[in-house]
C-alpha positions in Angstrom: 69.9 82.0 -72.3 70.2 79.4 -70.3 72.7 77.4 -72.9 74.3 81.1 -73.7 74.8 81.5 -69.0 76.6 77.8 -69.3 79.3 78.8 -72.3 80.7 81.9 -70.3 84.0 80.8 -69.6 85.3 81.8 -65.6 86.5 85.4 -67.1 83.3 85.8 -68.4 81.5 84.7 -65.5 83.5 87.6 -63.3 84.0 90.5 -65.0 79.9 90.5 -65.9 79.5 89.5 -61.9 82.4 92.7 -61.7 80.0 94.9 -63.7 76.7 94.2 -62.2 78.5 94.8 -58.5 80.1 98.5 -60.0 76.1 98.9 -60.9 74.7 97.7 -57.6 76.3 100.2 -55.8 75.6 103.4 -57.5 72.0 102.6 -57.2 70.5 104.4 -54.6 69.0 102.7 -51.5 70.8 99.2 -52.6 74.4 101.0 -53.3 74.0 101.4 -49.9 72.5 98.5 -48.2 75.1 96.0 -50.8 78.0 98.8 -49.3 76.8 97.2 -45.6 79.0 94.6 -46.5 82.3 96.0 -46.1 81.3 98.1 -42.9 80.9 95.0 -41.0 84.1 93.9 -42.0 85.4 97.0 -41.8 83.8 97.5 -37.7 84.6 93.9 -37.0 88.4 93.6 -37.7 88.1 96.3 -35.0 86.2 94.0 -32.8 88.6 90.6 -33.5 91.6 92.4 -32.6 90.1 94.4 -29.1 89.1 90.3 -28.4 92.1 88.8 -29.2 94.4 91.0 -27.2 92.2 90.5 -23.8 90.2 93.4 -24.5 86.4 93.9 -24.9 83.5 94.9 -27.3 80.4 97.3 -25.7 78.4 97.9 -29.4 78.9 97.8 -32.8 76.8 99.9 -34.8 76.0 100.0 -38.9 74.5 103.3 -40.0 72.7 104.2 -43.2 75.3 106.3 -44.6 77.6 102.7 -45.1 79.8 104.1 -41.4 80.4 102.6 -38.7 81.3 102.1 -35.2 82.5 99.7 -32.8 83.6 100.8 -29.0 86.2 98.6 -27.2 88.2 99.2 -24.3 91.5 97.8 -24.2 94.3 97.5 -21.6 96.2 99.1 -22.6 96.8 102.9 -25.2 99.0 100.3 -28.0 96.6 98.3 -27.4 94.7 100.7 -28.5 96.1 100.6 -31.5 96.8 98.5 -32.6 93.0 97.8 -32.7 92.1 101.5 -33.9 94.4 100.1 -36.9 93.0 96.9 -38.0 89.6 98.1 -39.8 91.0 98.8 -42.7 94.4 95.8 -43.4 90.7 93.1 -41.5 88.3 94.4 -44.6 90.6 93.5 -46.9 92.3 90.5 -46.2 88.3 90.0 -45.8 87.9 90.6 -49.7 91.1 87.9 -50.5 89.8 85.0 -48.5 86.4 85.6 -50.2 88.0 86.2 -54.0 90.1 82.7 -52.7 87.2 80.3 -51.5 85.1 82.0 -55.1 88.0 80.7 -57.2 88.3 77.9 -55.3 84.4 76.5 -56.0 83.6 77.0 -52.1 80.8 79.0 -52.2 78.9 77.9 -49.5 82.0 77.8 -46.9 81.6 81.6 -47.9 77.9 81.6 -47.5 78.3 79.9 -43.9 81.1 82.1 -43.0 78.9 85.0 -43.9 75.5 83.9 -42.5 77.9 83.2 -39.1 78.9 86.4 -38.8 75.9 88.3 -39.4 74.0 86.5 -36.8 76.1 86.7 -33.9 76.2 90.8 -34.6 73.6 90.1 -34.6 73.1 88.0 -31.5 76.5 89.7 -29.7 77.6 93.0 -30.7 74.2 95.3 -32.8 72.2 97.0 -30.7 71.3 99.7 -32.9 67.7 100.1 -35.5 69.6 99.7 -38.9 71.9 97.6 -38.1 69.6 95.0 -36.6 67.3 95.2 -39.7 70.1 94.4 -42.2 71.6 92.2 -40.6 68.0 90.3 -40.5 67.3 91.3 -44.0 70.9 90.8 -46.0 71.1 86.9 -43.1 67.2 86.1 -45.0 69.0 86.8 -48.7 71.8 84.6 -47.8 69.5 81.5 -46.5 67.4 81.8 -49.4 70.3 82.3 -52.2 71.2 78.9 -50.4 67.9 77.1 -50.0 67.6 78.0 -54.5 70.5 76.2 -54.7 71.2 77.1 -58.3 74.8 77.2 -58.6 75.2 79.3 -60.9 73.3 81.6 -58.3 75.3 81.0 -55.6 78.6 81.9 -57.2 77.2 85.2 -59.2 76.3 85.8 -56.0 78.8 85.2 -53.7 81.3 87.0 -56.3 79.3 90.6 -56.3 79.8 90.4 -52.5 83.4 90.3 -52.8 83.6 92.1 -55.2 81.8 94.9 -53.0 83.8 94.6 -50.3 87.1 94.6 -52.1 85.8 97.9 -54.1 84.8 99.6 -51.2 87.6 99.0 -48.7 89.4 100.3 -51.9 87.7 103.4 -51.9 87.7 104.0 -48.2 91.2 103.2 -47.4 91.3 106.3 -50.4 88.3 107.8 -48.3 90.4 107.9 -44.8 94.3 108.8 -47.0 92.4 112.3 -48.2 91.1 113.1 -44.9 94.5 112.0 -43.1 95.9 114.8 -45.2 93.2 117.5 -45.5 91.5 116.9 -42.5 93.1 114.9 -39.9 91.1 116.3 -37.2 88.4 114.3 -39.1 90.1 111.1 -40.3 88.3 108.4 -38.2 90.5 105.6 -37.0 93.6 107.7 -38.2 92.8 110.6 -35.8 91.9 107.9 -33.1 95.6 106.6 -33.6 97.5 110.4 -33.8 95.4 111.1 -31.1 97.0 108.1 -29.3 100.1 107.9 -30.6 101.3 111.4 -30.8 101.9 111.1 -34.4 100.8 112.7 -37.8 97.4 111.5 -38.7 99.5 112.1 -42.7 101.7 109.5 -41.4 99.1 107.0 -40.2 96.7 107.5 -43.5 99.9 106.6 -45.3 100.7 103.4 -43.5 96.5 102.1 -44.5 97.0 103.1 -47.6 100.0 101.5 -48.4 99.2 98.2 -46.5 95.4 98.3 -48.5 97.5 98.4 -52.0 100.0 96.3 -50.9 97.1 93.1 -50.7 94.9 95.3 -53.5 97.3 94.5 -55.7 98.1 90.8 -54.7 94.4 89.6 -55.5 93.8 91.6 -57.9 97.4 89.6 -59.6 96.4 86.3 -57.9 92.7 86.2 -58.3 91.3 88.7 -60.9 91.6 86.7 -64.5 93.5 88.1 -66.9 90.7 90.4 -69.8 93.1 87.6 -72.3 90.8 84.8 -71.2 87.3 86.5 -72.2 87.6 85.8 -75.5 88.6 81.4 -75.5 
């Protein structure tokens, strides 16, 4: 078995891990657990934007249905709009960064980023019970993977997390597009954007989806191995 694994090329490892990621996010409870990684990035996109724009982050909530909340304060409506807009593109960009780290052999650096982000949120921002438990257990998993120090396990784990974040970023963007067009008063971030700007939620949904599609297309072209590489 070990010899077989060592014979796998990069494309085979990538797509085998992609299949694993797809299976994981469909398993009850386990799927919700790992999909929360994308929620962490999304809400931290809001938080980072608020801090960069001289605002404040009151708290972040990670919920057991993969939704989340970032409560922030900003000095103006324009800055509040930028904060509301930042969540979806930030999560997709984080997936792109993680694919680059994995493709460059920097999985250890990626694990360091993950656990640093988890601990920062645990110490400074997250106060709800599920969020605290999730951050503690997820940090424990990262530490275990790092402690075992098995190159293949590290690569597969980090690549799997990257693919989950990427898939969830795409899915959540499509959901917000649908809600922005069909239920503009219950579309989360784009509802906030519509209220602050007096521009219809559907327009914001189209803009966010367009940016997400552009980033996703770049990621697929740049970081996904050509399927033909599976056979040699």
